[in-house]
N, C-alpha and C positions, 0 to 999 in steps of 0.2 A: 425584511428579508435578513434573517439572522444567518451568520456564518456558523457552521456546525463544527464542533470541535472533533479532532480526529479520535480522541480518547473515547467519545461518546459512540462514535461509529463502531470502533473496535469492540466496545462493551456490548453493543446490540447485535452486531453481525459476526464478529469473530474476525481474524486476520485475513483468511483467504477471500471471503466475501467483501470485506472492506477494500482490499486490493483490487478486485474485480470492478467494484463501483467506482473507485477513484481513477482507474485506468480508463474507464468508459466516460465518466461524467465529471472528473475532477476539474475544479475552476469554474463550474457551470452553475446556474441557478436551476433547480428542479422543484417541481410540485409533487409532494407525496400525497397520494389518495388516502382518504380516511378508511375506506374499505379495501379489502385485497382486490387488485384489479384482474381483468380478464387475462387470459393466457397470451394474447398478443401484445399486451403492454410492455414496454422496454424494460421496466423494473422487474417484472415477473420472468421475462426472458433472461435477464442478466443474472438474477439471483435464485430463480426457482421459486416454486409456490411457498414452501415452508419459510424460508428466510424473507420473502417478500411480505408474508403476514406479520412476521415479527418486526420488520422495518415500519410497516404501516401502523401497527400498534404503537410503537414508540414515537413515530414522527408524522403520523397521517394528519392530514389537513394543513400542513405547513409548507412554506415555500422556503427551501433551504439553498444556501450557496455551500456547495460541497468544496472542501479544501483540495488543493492540488495534491496533497499527500506527500510533500517533499520529505517531511521528517519520516514518514512511513517508508518512503523509498530509500532514504539514506539508512535506516535501521536494517532494511532487507539487503541492502548492498554491503553493509558492514558484515552481516552474517555470512554472505557469500565469500567475501574476502577471508573472513576468519576460517572458514571451512577449508578453502584452498590453501591457506597458509599453514593450517594444521596437517594438511596432507603432504606438506613439504614443497609446495610450489614456490617459485621465486616471485619476486615482486613483478619482474618483467613478464612471466608466464601469466600471473594473475590479471595484469593489465591487458594482455592481448586476449585472454579468454573473455574477460568482461567488457571489452572495448572501452577501457578507461586510460586516462593519462597516467603515466607512472607516478607522477607527484600526487594524484588523487589516491592511488593505492597506498602510498607512503603515509599520507595523512590518515586514512582510514585505519591502517595497521597501528599507527602511532595512538590513535584514539582508543583503540581496543586494548592497548597496554601489553601486547604480546611482542616478542622480539622480532626484529626485522631479519629477513633472510634475503641477502642480496645475491644476485647472479645475473 
């Protein structure tokens, strides 16, 4: 049961579909069918027929341990913080909007390398 790298998922499915997959099944072991499954299969319901076909062609016949996607989640969170920061939001406003601790916002802002705006 190999763990699959996040980069491989992103390359095969794209960002939005990878996010959906990891939110639903991250941290779990899943069996990927060799052939595209029926319409009622969880994978097809989650990704739709086109992306399910792509996923099955890449990983079909394998049992995969899907990552939790923490790195993916952190990158997405950084982007949200960055956008709000660029709109002129204060750290406190960003923390409230995203349900984060103020220290988390400060750390994410510092990692991005753009100036802190305190209020």
